[in-house]
All heavy atoms as a GROMACS GRO file, in nm:
protein
  587
    1MET      N    1   0.088  -0.119   0.000
    1MET     CA    2   0.002   0.002  -0.002
    1MET      C    3   0.089   0.126   0.003
    1MET      O    4   0.193   0.124   0.064
    1MET     CB    5  -0.088   0.002   0.123
    1MET     CG    6  -0.173   0.129   0.129
    1MET     SD    7  -0.280   0.141   0.272
    1MET     CE    8  -0.412   0.036   0.218
    2VAL      N    9   0.046   0.224  -0.072
    2VAL     CA   10   0.117   0.353  -0.074
    2VAL      C   11   0.016   0.462  -0.048
    2VAL      O   12  -0.097   0.457  -0.095
    2VAL     CB   13   0.191   0.375  -0.210
    2VAL    CG1   14   0.093   0.381  -0.326
    2VAL    CG2   15   0.277   0.495  -0.205
    3GLY      N   16   0.055   0.555   0.031
    3GLY     CA   17  -0.022   0.675   0.060
    3GLY      C   18   0.054   0.797   0.020
    3GLY      O   19   0.173   0.804   0.046
    4PHE      N   20  -0.009   0.893  -0.046
    4PHE     CA   21   0.061   1.015  -0.082
    4PHE      C   22  -0.040   1.126  -0.108
    4PHE      O   23  -0.159   1.104  -0.118
    4PHE     CB   24   0.145   0.993  -0.209
    4PHE     CG   25   0.067   0.967  -0.335
    4PHE    CD1   26   0.035   1.069  -0.420
    4PHE    CD2   27   0.027   0.842  -0.369
    4PHE    CE1   28  -0.038   1.047  -0.534
    4PHE    CE2   29  -0.044   0.816  -0.481
    4PHE     CZ   30  -0.078   0.920  -0.568
    5THR      N   31   0.011   1.247  -0.108
    5THR     CA   32  -0.067   1.366  -0.136
    5THR      C   33  -0.038   1.412  -0.278
    5THR      O   34   0.082   1.435  -0.309
    5THR     CB   35  -0.039   1.478  -0.034
    5THR    OG1   36  -0.067   1.427   0.094
    5THR    CG2   37  -0.127   1.603  -0.061
    6CYS      N   38  -0.137   1.427  -0.356
    6CYS     CA   39  -0.122   1.470  -0.497
    6CYS      C   40  -0.068   1.613  -0.500
    6CYS      O   41  -0.122   1.702  -0.432
    6CYS     CB   42  -0.257   1.464  -0.570
    6CYS     SG   43  -0.251   1.526  -0.736
    7GLU      N   44   0.039   1.636  -0.574
    7GLU     CA   45   0.096   1.770  -0.583
    7GLU      C   46   0.016   1.863  -0.673
    7GLU      O   47   0.028   1.985  -0.667
    7GLU     CB   48   0.240   1.764  -0.634
    7GLU     CG   49   0.334   1.700  -0.540
    7GLU     CD   50   0.475   1.699  -0.590
    7GLU    OE1   51   0.503   1.736  -0.703
    7GLU    OE2   52   0.565   1.657  -0.511
    8VAL      N   53  -0.080   1.808  -0.748
    8VAL     CA   54  -0.163   1.890  -0.837
    8VAL      C   55  -0.286   1.942  -0.762
    8VAL      O   56  -0.312   2.064  -0.769
    8VAL     CB   57  -0.204   1.809  -0.963
    8VAL    CG1   58  -0.298   1.884  -1.050
    8VAL    CG2   59  -0.084   1.761  -1.037
    9CYS      N   60  -0.357   1.855  -0.689
    9CYS     CA   61  -0.478   1.901  -0.623
    9CYS      C   62  -0.479   1.891  -0.475
    9CYS      O   63  -0.578   1.922  -0.410
    9CYS     CB   64  -0.597   1.818  -0.681
    9CYS     SG   65  -0.602   1.645  -0.632
   10ASP      N   66  -0.370   1.845  -0.413
   10ASP     CA   67  -0.354   1.833  -0.267
   10ASP      C   68  -0.442   1.729  -0.203
   10ASP      O   69  -0.464   1.738  -0.083
   10ASP     CB   70  -0.370   1.967  -0.200
   10ASP     CG   71  -0.248   2.062  -0.218
   10ASP    OD1   72  -0.139   2.009  -0.233
   10ASP    OD2   73  -0.269   2.185  -0.214
   11GLN      N   74  -0.497   1.636  -0.281
   11GLN     CA   75  -0.582   1.532  -0.224
   11GLN      C   76  -0.494   1.421  -0.175
   11GLN      O   77  -0.408   1.369  -0.246
   11GLN     CB   78  -0.683   1.480  -0.322
   11GLN     CG   79  -0.772   1.372  -0.258
   11GLN     CD   80  -0.893   1.338  -0.344
   11GLN    OE1   81  -0.929   1.411  -0.433
   11GLN    NE2   82  -0.955   1.230  -0.310
   12ARG      N   83  -0.515   1.373  -0.051
   12ARG     CA   84  -0.447   1.260   0.008
   12ARG      C   85  -0.518   1.134  -0.029
   12ARG      O   86  -0.643   1.128  -0.020
   12ARG     CB   87  -0.438   1.274   0.158
   12ARG     CG   88  -0.368   1.164   0.228
   12ARG     CD   89  -0.225   1.207   0.263
   12ARG     NE   90  -0.156   1.095   0.333
   12ARG     CZ   91  -0.042   1.051   0.295
   12ARG    NH1   92   0.028   1.111   0.199
   12ARG    NH2   93   0.016   0.951   0.358
   13SER      N   94  -0.447   1.027  -0.073
   13SER     CA   95  -0.509   0.901  -0.107
   13SER      C   96  -0.419   0.784  -0.076
   13SER      O   97  -0.297   0.802  -0.069
   13SER     CB   98  -0.555   0.901  -0.254
   13SER     OG   99  -0.446   0.918  -0.338
   14ASN      N  100  -0.476   0.667  -0.063
   14ASN     CA  101  -0.404   0.545  -0.039
   14ASN      C  102  -0.441   0.447  -0.147
   14ASN      O  103  -0.557   0.440  -0.192
   14ASN     CB  104  -0.439   0.485   0.098
   14ASN     CG  105  -0.401   0.576   0.214
   14ASN    OD1  106  -0.285   0.611   0.224
   14ASN    ND2  107  -0.496   0.615   0.291
   15HIS      N  108  -0.342   0.369  -0.192
   15HIS     CA  109  -0.363   0.273  -0.301
   15HIS      C  110  -0.288   0.144  -0.272
   15HIS      O  111  -0.180   0.146  -0.208
   15HIS     CB  112  -0.314   0.331  -0.434
   15HIS     CG  113  -0.374   0.463  -0.466
   15HIS    ND1  114  -0.491   0.476  -0.536
   15HIS    CD2  115  -0.338   0.592  -0.433
   15HIS    CE1  116  -0.522   0.604  -0.550
   15HIS    NE2  117  -0.429   0.676  -0.485
   16VAL      N  118  -0.346   0.033  -0.315
   16VAL     CA  119  -0.283  -0.098  -0.300
   16VAL      C  120  -0.224  -0.143  -0.432
   16VAL      O  121  -0.287  -0.122  -0.536
   16VAL     CB  122  -0.390  -0.199  -0.250
   16VAL    CG1  123  -0.328  -0.339  -0.239
   16VAL    CG2  124  -0.449  -0.153  -0.116
   17MET      N  125  -0.104  -0.203  -0.422
   17MET     CA  126  -0.040  -0.257  -0.543
   17MET      C  127   0.034  -0.385  -0.499
   17MET      O  128   0.062  -0.402  -0.378
   17MET     CB  129   0.054  -0.160  -0.606
   17MET     CG  130   0.179  -0.137  -0.522
   17MET     SD  131   0.271   0.004  -0.578
   17MET     CE  132   0.237   0.114  -0.443
   18SER      N  133   0.068  -0.467  -0.591
   18SER     CA  134   0.142  -0.587  -0.555
   18SER      C  135   0.292  -0.555  -0.537
   18SER      O  136   0.341  -0.463  -0.600
   18SER     CB  137   0.124  -0.698  -0.660
   18SER     OG  138   0.199  -0.664  -0.777
   19ALA      N  139   0.356  -0.628  -0.453
   19ALA     CA  140   0.501  -0.613  -0.432
   19ALA      C  141   0.576  -0.641  -0.559
   19ALA      O  142   0.676  -0.576  -0.593
   19ALA     CB  143   0.550  -0.701  -0.321
   20LEU      N  144   0.528  -0.738  -0.638
   20LEU     CA  145   0.592  -0.772  -0.766
   20LEU      C  146   0.586  -0.657  -0.862
   20LEU      O  147   0.686  -0.625  -0.928
   20LEU     CB  148   0.525  -0.897  -0.825
   20LEU     CG  149   0.585  -0.949  -0.956
   20LEU    CD1  150   0.731  -0.993  -0.933
   20LEU    CD2  151   0.504  -1.065  -1.009
   21SER      N  152   0.475  -0.592  -0.873
   21SER     CA  153   0.462  -0.478  -0.961
   21SER      C  154   0.559  -0.367  -0.918
   21SER      O  155   0.623  -0.301  -1.000
   21SER     CB  156   0.320  -0.423  -0.963
   21SER     OG  157   0.231  -0.516  -1.015
   22TYR      N  158   0.564  -0.341  -0.786
   22TYR     CA  159   0.648  -0.228  -0.736
   22TYR      C  160   0.796  -0.260  -0.756
   22TYR      O  161   0.873  -0.169  -0.785
   22TYR     CB  162   0.620  -0.207  -0.586
   22TYR     CG  163   0.692  -0.094  -0.529
   22TYR    CD1  164   0.654   0.041  -0.560
   22TYR    CD2  165   0.797  -0.114  -0.442
   22TYR    CE1  166   0.725   0.147  -0.505
   22TYR    CE2  167   0.865  -0.004  -0.388
   22TYR     CZ  168   0.829   0.122  -0.420
   22TYR     OH  169   0.901   0.231  -0.366
   23THR      N  170   0.834  -0.384  -0.741
   23THR     CA  171   0.980  -0.416  -0.751
   23THR      C  172   1.026  -0.458  -0.889
   23THR      O  173   1.143  -0.449  -0.922
   23THR     CB  174   1.018  -0.527  -0.653
   23THR    OG1  175   0.936  -0.642  -0.679
   23THR    CG2  176   0.994  -0.484  -0.510
   24LYS      N  177   0.934  -0.508  -0.974
   24LYS     CA  178   0.977  -0.557  -1.105
   24LYS      C  179   0.906  -0.493  -1.224
   24LYS      O  180   0.950  -0.514  -1.338
   24LYS     CB  181   0.947  -0.713  -1.113
   24LYS     CG  182   1.014  -0.794  -1.004
   24LYS     CD  183   1.160  -0.812  -1.031
   24LYS     CE  184   1.217  -0.905  -0.924
   24LYS     NZ  185   1.362  -0.907  -0.928
   25GLY      N  186   0.803  -0.424  -1.202
   25GLY     CA  187   0.722  -0.367  -1.313
   25GLY      C  188   0.711  -0.218  -1.312
   25GLY      O  189   0.794  -0.147  -1.262
   26VAL      N  190   0.599  -0.172  -1.370
   26VAL     CA  191   0.570  -0.028  -1.377
   26VAL      C  192   0.439  -0.005  -1.304
   26VAL      O  193   0.344  -0.077  -1.330
   26VAL     CB  194   0.557   0.018  -1.526
   26VAL    CG1  195   0.514   0.163  -1.536
   26VAL    CG2  196   0.688  -0.001  -1.600
   27VAL      N  197   0.438   0.098  -1.219
   27VAL     CA  198   0.315   0.130  -1.143
   27VAL      C  199   0.284   0.274  -1.166
   27VAL      O  200   0.362   0.363  -1.136
   27VAL     CB  201   0.333   0.101  -0.991
   27VAL    CG1  202   0.206   0.138  -0.919
   27VAL    CG2  203   0.370  -0.046  -0.963
   28LEU      N  204   0.161   0.299  -1.218
   28LEU     CA  205   0.111   0.437  -1.230
   28LEU      C  206  -0.021   0.436  -1.151
   28LEU      O  207  -0.103   0.342  -1.160
   28LEU     CB  208   0.077   0.469  -1.378
   28LEU     CG  209   0.196   0.485  -1.470
   28LEU    CD1  210   0.149   0.487  -1.612
   28LEU    CD2  211   0.275   0.608  -1.435
   29ILE      N  212  -0.041   0.542  -1.069
   29ILE     CA  213  -0.161   0.552  -0.989
   29ILE      C  214  -0.234   0.678  -1.027
   29ILE      O  215  -0.176   0.790  -1.034
   29ILE     CB  216  -0.132   0.548  -0.838
   29ILE    CG1  217  -0.076   0.408  -0.799
   29ILE    CG2  218  -0.249   0.581  -0.757
   29ILE    CD1  219  -0.041   0.394  -0.657
   30GLN      N  220  -0.363   0.665  -1.047
   30GLN     CA  221  -0.444   0.780  -1.082
   30GLN      C  222  -0.507   0.848  -0.957
   30GLN      O  223  -0.566   0.779  -0.875
   30GLN     CB  224  -0.559   0.743  -1.179
   30GLN     CG  225  -0.632   0.860  -1.233
   30GLN     CD  226  -0.731   0.819  -1.342
   30GLN    OE1  227  -0.767   0.703  -1.356
   30GLN    NE2  228  -0.770   0.916  -1.420
   31CYS      N  229  -0.487   0.979  -0.946
   31CYS     CA  230  -0.539   1.051  -0.833
   31CYS      C  231  -0.692   1.051  -0.845
   31CYS      O  232  -0.748   1.083  -0.950
   31CYS     CB  233  -0.487   1.193  -0.836
   31CYS     SG  234  -0.563   1.304  -0.712
   32PRO      N  235  -0.763   1.018  -0.738
   32PRO     CA  236  -0.910   1.020  -0.739
   32PRO      C  237  -0.967   1.162  -0.752
   32PRO      O  238  -1.084   1.178  -0.794
   32PRO     CB  239  -0.955   0.953  -0.609
   32PRO     CG  240  -0.830   0.961  -0.520
   32PRO     CD  241  -0.714   0.971  -0.606
   33GLY      N  242  -0.886   1.262  -0.716
   33GLY     CA  243  -0.937   1.400  -0.719
   33GLY      C  244  -0.927   1.460  -0.859
   33GLY      O  245  -1.029   1.495  -0.922
   34CYS      N  246  -0.805   1.475  -0.908
   34CYS     CA  247  -0.783   1.544  -1.037
   34CYS      C  248  -0.764   1.451  -1.154
   34CYS      O  249  -0.750   1.495  -1.271
   34CYS     CB  250  -0.666   1.639  -1.025
   34CYS     SG  251  -0.507   1.554  -1.005
   35LYS      N  252  -0.757   1.324  -1.128
   35LYS     CA  253  -0.739   1.216  -1.230
   35LYS      C  254  -0.599   1.219  -1.296
   35LYS      O  255  -0.574   1.159  -1.396
   35LYS     CB  256  -0.848   1.227  -1.343
   35LYS     CG  257  -0.989   1.225  -1.292
   35LYS     CD  258  -1.021   1.101  -1.216
   35LYS     CE  259  -1.168   1.106  -1.178
   35LYS     NZ  260  -1.198   1.023  -1.061
   36ASN      N  261  -0.506   1.298  -1.236
   36ASN     CA  262  -0.367   1.296  -1.284
   36ASN      C  263  -0.306   1.163  -1.249
   36ASN      O  264  -0.334   1.098  -1.149
   36ASN     CB  265  -0.292   1.408  -1.216
   36ASN     CG  266  -0.160   1.438  -1.273
   36ASN    OD1  267  -0.143   1.423  -1.396
   36ASN    ND2  268  -0.065   1.484  -1.196
   37ARG      N  269  -0.215   1.110  -1.335
   37ARG     CA  270  -0.150   0.987  -1.312
   37ARG      C  271  -0.010   1.013  -1.252
   37ARG      O  272   0.062   1.097  -1.304
   37ARG     CB  273  -0.139   0.908  -1.443
   37ARG     CG  274  -0.274   0.855  -1.485
   37ARG     CD  275  -0.266   0.771  -1.608
   37ARG     NE  276  -0.397   0.726  -1.648
   37ARG     CZ  277  -0.479   0.795  -1.726
   37ARG    NH1  278  -0.447   0.911  -1.773
   37ARG    NH2  279  -0.601   0.745  -1.752
   38HIS      N  280   0.026   0.936  -1.150
   38HIS     CA  281   0.149   0.958  -1.080
   38HIS      C  282   0.236   0.834  -1.100
   38HIS      O  283   0.188   0.719  -1.078
   38HIS     CB  284   0.126   0.981  -0.929
   38HIS     CG  285   0.048   1.107  -0.906
   38HIS    ND1  286   0.104   1.231  -0.901
   38HIS    CD2  287  -0.084   1.126  -0.887
   38HIS    CE1  288   0.008   1.321  -0.878
   38HIS    NE2  289  -0.108   1.256  -0.870
   39LEU      N  290   0.360   0.851  -1.134
   39LEU     CA  291   0.456   0.740  -1.147
   39LEU      C  292   0.500   0.699  -1.006
   39LEU      O  293   0.552   0.778  -0.929
   39LEU     CB  294   0.579   0.783  -1.230
   39LEU     CG  295   0.686   0.680  -1.247
   39LEU    CD1  296   0.630   0.558  -1.326
   39LEU    CD2  297   0.808   0.740  -1.316
   40ILE      N  298   0.479   0.572  -0.975
   40ILE     CA  299   0.516   0.516  -0.847
   40ILE      C  300   0.638   0.428  -0.862
   40ILE      O  301   0.725   0.431  -0.773
   40ILE     CB  302   0.398   0.436  -0.783
   40ILE    CG1  303   0.274   0.524  -0.772
   40ILE    CG2  304   0.439   0.377  -0.652
   40ILE    CD1  305   0.292   0.649  -0.686
   41ALA      N  306   0.650   0.353  -0.970
   41ALA     CA  307   0.766   0.268  -0.991
   41ALA      C  308   0.783   0.246  -1.139
   41ALA      O  309   0.686   0.225  -1.210
   41ALA     CB  310   0.751   0.136  -0.916
   42ASP      N  311   0.909   0.246  -1.185
   42ASP     CA  312   0.940   0.212  -1.322
   42ASP      C  313   1.070   0.131  -1.323
   42ASP      O  314   1.176   0.179  -1.319
   42ASP     CB  315   0.962   0.339  -1.406
   42ASP     CG  316   0.999   0.310  -1.551
   42ASP    OD1  317   0.993   0.190  -1.593
   42ASP    OD2  318   1.037   0.405  -1.625
   43ASN      N  319   1.045  -0.003  -1.324
   43ASN     CA  320   1.157  -0.096  -1.320
   43ASN      C  321   1.190  -0.149  -1.461
   43ASN      O  322   1.282  -0.227  -1.478
   43ASN     CB  323   1.129  -0.214  -1.228
   43ASN     CG  324   1.122  -0.169  -1.085
   43ASN    OD1  325   1.223  -0.130  -1.025
   43ASN    ND2  326   1.001  -0.168  -1.029
   44LEU      N  327   1.117  -0.100  -1.563
   44LEU     CA  328   1.134  -0.149  -1.697
   44LEU      C  329   1.197  -0.041  -1.790
   44LEU      O  330   1.222  -0.065  -1.903
   44LEU     CB  331   1.003  -0.195  -1.758
   44LEU     CG  332   0.934  -0.307  -1.681
   44LEU    CD1  333   0.798  -0.338  -1.745
   44LEU    CD2  334   1.021  -0.429  -1.668
   45GLY      N  335   1.222   0.077  -1.735
   45GLY     CA  336   1.285   0.183  -1.813
   45GLY      C  337   1.188   0.252  -1.913
   45GLY      O  338   1.235   0.302  -2.014
   46TRP      N  339   1.061   0.252  -1.884
   46TRP     CA  340   0.964   0.314  -1.976
   46TRP      C  341   0.972   0.468  -1.971
   46TRP      O  342   0.952   0.536  -2.072
   46TRP     CB  343   0.826   0.273  -1.940
   46TRP     CG  344   0.788   0.132  -1.978
   46TRP    CD1  345   0.870   0.036  -2.030
   46TRP    CD2  346   0.658   0.074  -1.970
   46TRP    NE1  347   0.803  -0.079  -2.050
   46TRP    CE2  348   0.670  -0.060  -2.016
   46TRP    CE3  349   0.535   0.116  -1.926
   46TRP    CZ2  350   0.562  -0.149  -2.020
   46TRP    CZ3  351   0.431   0.027  -1.930
   46TRP    CH2  352   0.439  -0.103  -1.978
   47PHE      N  353   1.000   0.526  -1.853
   47PHE     CA  354   0.996   0.668  -1.836
   47PHE      C  355   1.137   0.726  -1.808
   47PHE      O  356   1.157   0.846  -1.823
   47PHE     CB  357   0.904   0.706  -1.722
   47PHE     CG  358   0.759   0.665  -1.751
   47PHE    CD1  359   0.708   0.546  -1.697
   47PHE    CD2  360   0.680   0.742  -1.832
   47PHE    CE1  361   0.582   0.508  -1.727
   47PHE    CE2  362   0.546   0.706  -1.856
   47PHE     CZ  363   0.498   0.586  -1.802
   48ARG      N  364   1.229   0.643  -1.766
   48ARG     CA  365   1.368   0.684  -1.738
   48ARG      C  366   1.459   0.573  -1.784
   48ARG      O  367   1.422   0.461  -1.804
   48ARG     CB  368   1.389   0.706  -1.589
   48ARG     CG  369   1.317   0.830  -1.535
   48ARG     CD  370   1.368   0.852  -1.395
   48ARG     NE  371   1.330   0.984  -1.350
   48ARG     CZ  372   1.386   1.047  -1.249
   48ARG    NH1  373   1.478   0.986  -1.186
   48ARG    NH2  374   1.344   1.167  -1.215
   49ASP      N  375   1.586   0.609  -1.800
   49ASP     CA  376   1.687   0.513  -1.848
   49ASP      C  377   1.721   0.412  -1.733
   49ASP      O  378   1.763   0.297  -1.764
   49ASP     CB  379   1.813   0.580  -1.895
   49ASP     CG  380   1.787   0.652  -2.026
   49ASP    OD1  381   1.697   0.612  -2.100
   49ASP    OD2  382   1.854   0.755  -2.050
   50GLU      N  383   1.706   0.452  -1.609
   50GLU     CA  384   1.741   0.364  -1.498
   50GLU      C  385   1.616   0.332  -1.420
   50GLU      O  386   1.513   0.399  -1.429
   50GLU     CB  387   1.845   0.428  -1.405
   50GLU     CG  388   1.795   0.544  -1.322
   50GLU     CD  389   1.790   0.679  -1.399
   50GLU    OE1  390   1.842   0.691  -1.510
   50GLU    OE2  391   1.726   0.771  -1.345
   51LYS      N  392   1.624   0.225  -1.338
   51LYS     CA  393   1.512   0.188  -1.252
   51LYS      C  394   1.487   0.297  -1.150
   51LYS      O  395   1.582   0.355  -1.096
   51LYS     CB  396   1.538   0.059  -1.182
   51LYS     CG  397   1.548  -0.062  -1.275
   51LYS     CD  398   1.575  -0.189  -1.193
   51LYS     CE  399   1.583  -0.305  -1.283
   51LYS     NZ  400   1.606  -0.431  -1.211
   52VAL      N  401   1.359   0.324  -1.120
   52VAL     CA  402   1.326   0.430  -1.026
   52VAL      C  403   1.195   0.392  -0.959
   52VAL      O  404   1.109   0.328  -1.016
   52VAL     CB  405   1.317   0.567  -1.093
   52VAL    CG1  406   1.204   0.574  -1.190
   52VAL    CG2  407   1.310   0.680  -0.994
   53ASN      N  408   1.177   0.433  -0.830
   53ASN     CA  409   1.053   0.416  -0.759
   53ASN      C  410   1.020   0.545  -0.685
   53ASN      O  411   1.101   0.637  -0.684
   53ASN     CB  412   1.053   0.290  -0.673
   53ASN     CG  413   1.158   0.298  -0.562
   53ASN    OD1  414   1.186   0.404  -0.504
   53ASN    ND2  415   1.219   0.185  -0.534
   54ILE      N  416   0.904   0.544  -0.619
   54ILE     CA  417   0.862   0.667  -0.551
   54ILE      C  418   0.959   0.710  -0.440
   54ILE      O  419   0.978   0.830  -0.416
   54ILE     CB  420   0.719   0.645  -0.493
   54ILE    CG1  421   0.659   0.782  -0.448
   54ILE    CG2  422   0.716   0.544  -0.381
   54ILE    CD1  423   0.629   0.877  -0.558
   55GLU      N  424   1.030   0.617  -0.380
   55GLU     CA  425   1.127   0.650  -0.278
   55GLU      C  426   1.240   0.730  -0.339
   55GLU      O  427   1.284   0.829  -0.284
   55GLU     CB  428   1.174   0.526  -0.207
   55GLU     CG  429   1.065   0.454  -0.133
   55GLU     CD  430   1.104   0.313  -0.090
   55GLU    OE1  431   1.206   0.300  -0.020
   55GLU    OE2  432   1.034   0.217  -0.123
   56ASP      N  433   1.290   0.688  -0.457
   56ASP     CA  434   1.397   0.761  -0.526
   56ASP      C  435   1.350   0.898  -0.573
   56ASP      O  436   1.422   0.995  -0.558
   56ASP     CB  437   1.443   0.679  -0.649
   56ASP     CG  438   1.493   0.539  -0.618
   56ASP    OD1  439   1.554   0.523  -0.511
   56ASP    OD2  440   1.466   0.447  -0.699
   57LEU      N  441   1.233   0.902  -0.625
   57LEU     CA  442   1.179   1.033  -0.675
   57LEU      C  443   1.160   1.131  -0.561
   57LEU      O  444   1.191   1.249  -0.578
   57LEU     CB  445   1.043   1.007  -0.747
   57LEU     CG  446   1.051   0.922  -0.873
   57LEU    CD1  447   0.910   0.885  -0.923
   57LEU    CD2  448   1.127   0.993  -0.982
   58ALA      N  449   1.115   1.085  -0.445
   58ALA     CA  450   1.095   1.176  -0.329
   58ALA      C  451   1.229   1.226  -0.281
   58ALA      O  452   1.243   1.347  -0.249
   58ALA     CB  453   1.020   1.105  -0.220
   59ARG      N  454   1.329   1.136  -0.273
   59ARG     CA  455   1.464   1.179  -0.229
   59ARG      C  456   1.523   1.285  -0.323
   59ARG      O  457   1.590   1.377  -0.282
   59ARG     CB  458   1.555   1.060  -0.219
   59ARG     CG  459   1.540   0.986  -0.090
   59ARG     CD  460   1.651   0.880  -0.070
   59ARG     NE  461   1.592   0.763  -0.011
   59ARG     CZ  462   1.553   0.656  -0.071
   59ARG    NH1  463   1.576   0.637  -0.196
   59ARG    NH2  464   1.497   0.557  -0.002
   60GLU      N  465   1.501   1.268  -0.456
   60GLU     CA  466   1.550   1.365  -0.553
   60GLU      C  467   1.496   1.504  -0.528
   60GLU      O  468   1.560   1.600  -0.551
   60GLU     CB  469   1.512   1.323  -0.695
   60GLU     CG  470   1.592   1.211  -0.748
   60GLU     CD  471   1.550   1.168  -0.889
   60GLU    OE1  472   1.466   1.236  -0.951
   60GLU    OE2  473   1.599   1.063  -0.937
   61LYS      N  474   1.369   1.508  -0.477
   61LYS     CA  475   1.304   1.637  -0.447
   61LYS      C  476   1.336   1.685  -0.306
   61LYS      O  477   1.284   1.791  -0.263
   61LYS     CB  478   1.152   1.624  -0.467
   61LYS     CG  479   1.112   1.599  -0.606
   61LYS     CD  480   0.961   1.590  -0.613
   61LYS     CE  481   0.910   1.572  -0.759
   61LYS     NZ  482   0.767   1.569  -0.763
   62GLY      N  483   1.411   1.610  -0.232
   62GLY     CA  484   1.442   1.651  -0.096
   62GLY      C  485   1.329   1.622   0.004
   62GLY      O  486   1.327   1.677   0.114
   63GLU      N  487   1.237   1.534  -0.034
   63GLU     CA  488   1.124   1.503   0.053
   63GLU      C  489   1.156   1.378   0.134
   63GLU      O  490   1.239   1.296   0.094
   63GLU     CB  491   0.998   1.476  -0.034
   63GLU     CG  492   0.954   1.599  -0.112
   63GLU     CD  493   0.844   1.572  -0.210
   63GLU    OE1  494   0.801   1.452  -0.219
   63GLU    OE2  495   0.799   1.667  -0.279
   64SER      N  496   1.090   1.364   0.246
   64SER     CA  497   1.116   1.248   0.330
   64SER      C  498   1.022   1.131   0.286
   64SER      O  499   0.914   1.154   0.236
   64SER     CB  500   1.090   1.282   0.477
   64SER     OG  501   0.955   1.318   0.497
   65VAL      N  502   1.070   1.010   0.315
   65VAL     CA  503   0.995   0.891   0.286
   65VAL      C  504   0.990   0.807   0.413
   65VAL      O  505   1.090   0.788   0.478
   65VAL     CB  506   1.065   0.808   0.173
   65VAL    CG1  507   0.993   0.676   0.154
   65VAL    CG2  508   1.072   0.885   0.050
   66ARG      N  509   0.871   0.764   0.448
   66ARG     CA  510   0.856   0.674   0.562
   66ARG      C  511   0.808   0.543   0.509
   66ARG      O  512   0.703   0.530   0.449
   66ARG     CB  513   0.754   0.732   0.659
   66ARG     CG  514   0.751   0.649   0.791
   66ARG     CD  515   0.650   0.706   0.886
   66ARG     NE  516   0.516   0.667   0.833
   66ARG     CZ  517   0.404   0.683   0.898
   66ARG    NH1  518   0.406   0.742   1.017
   66ARG    NH2  519   0.291   0.642   0.848
   67ARG      N  520   0.888   0.439   0.534
   67ARG     CA  521   0.856   0.303   0.487
   67ARG      C  522   0.811   0.222   0.604
   67ARG      O  523   0.877   0.215   0.709
   67ARG     CB  524   0.982   0.238   0.426
   67ARG     CG  525   0.956   0.114   0.354
   67ARG     CD  526   1.073   0.080   0.271
   67ARG     NE  527   1.038   0.031   0.143
   67ARG     CZ  528   1.055  -0.090   0.096
   67ARG    NH1  529   1.124  -0.176   0.175
   67ARG    NH2  530   1.016  -0.126  -0.023
   68VAL      N  531   0.695   0.161   0.591
   68VAL     CA  532   0.638   0.073   0.690
   68VAL      C  533   0.638  -0.068   0.630
   68VAL      O  534   0.581  -0.094   0.525
   68VAL     CB  535   0.493   0.115   0.731
   68VAL    CG1  536   0.433   0.019   0.833
   68VAL    CG2  537   0.488   0.257   0.777
   69LEU      N  538   0.704  -0.160   0.700
   69LEU     CA  539   0.719  -0.297   0.650
   69LEU      C  540   0.601  -0.380   0.698
   69LEU      O  541   0.551  -0.364   0.809
   69LEU     CB  542   0.846  -0.360   0.701
   69LEU     CG  543   0.976  -0.286   0.668
   69LEU    CD1  544   1.096  -0.358   0.731
   69LEU    CD2  545   0.995  -0.275   0.515
   70ASN      N  546   0.561  -0.472   0.608
   70ASN     CA  547   0.458  -0.566   0.647
   70ASN      C  548   0.526  -0.686   0.709
   70ASN      O  549   0.644  -0.702   0.711
   70ASN     CB  550   0.361  -0.602   0.530
   70ASN     CG  551   0.436  -0.674   0.420
   70ASN    OD1  552   0.532  -0.745   0.441
   70ASN    ND2  553   0.390  -0.655   0.301
   71ASP      N  554   0.448  -0.780   0.755
   71ASP     CA  555   0.502  -0.899   0.823
   71ASP      C  556   0.594  -0.980   0.735
   71ASP      O  557   0.690  -1.043   0.783
   71ASP     CB  558   0.392  -0.987   0.879
   71ASP     CG  559   0.319  -0.921   0.994
   71ASP    OD1  560   0.377  -0.833   1.058
   71ASP    OD2  561   0.201  -0.958   1.019
   72ASP      N  562   0.572  -0.984   0.604
   72ASP     CA  563   0.654  -1.062   0.512
   72ASP      C  564   0.794  -0.999   0.494
   72ASP      O  565   0.886  -1.068   0.456
   72ASP     CB  566   0.589  -1.074   0.377
   72ASP     CG  567   0.459  -1.147   0.380
   72ASP    OD1  568   0.442  -1.229   0.475
   72ASP    OD2  569   0.376  -1.128   0.294
   73GLU      N  570   0.809  -0.872   0.514
   73GLU     CA  571   0.933  -0.802   0.492
   73GLU      C  572   1.020  -0.788   0.620
   73GLU      O  573   1.132  -0.736   0.610
   73GLU     CB  574   0.910  -0.662   0.438
   73GLU     CG  575   0.841  -0.661   0.304
   73GLU     CD  576   0.807  -0.523   0.254
   73GLU    OE1  577   0.749  -0.445   0.334
   73GLU    OE2  578   0.842  -0.494   0.140
   74LYS      N  579   0.974  -0.824   0.734
   74LYS     CA  580   1.044  -0.810   0.863
   74LYS      C  581   1.151  -0.920   0.872
   74LYS      O  582   1.146  -1.024   0.825
   74LYS     CB  583   0.951  -0.810   0.980
   74LYS     CG  584   0.865  -0.685   0.983
   74LYS     CD  585   0.775  -0.689   1.098
   74LYS     CE  586   0.688  -0.563   1.098
   74LYS     NZ  587   0.589  -0.563   1.204
   0.00000   0.00000   0.00000
């Protein structure tokens, strides 16, 4: 699950995705407020030359990331 605030409309939302998609695929999430699509993970190089996920993108902007592990990741 990922939770974030849309930078376009300031709406906070939570979304569920599979771990496989996040670590091996491409994840785009549509904001329920403004319908803008946000890149969450690109492990196939569709949008950048290197693999990137939301944690990398937030760090690039100087934003903090809080990761909460589920029981399978502990």
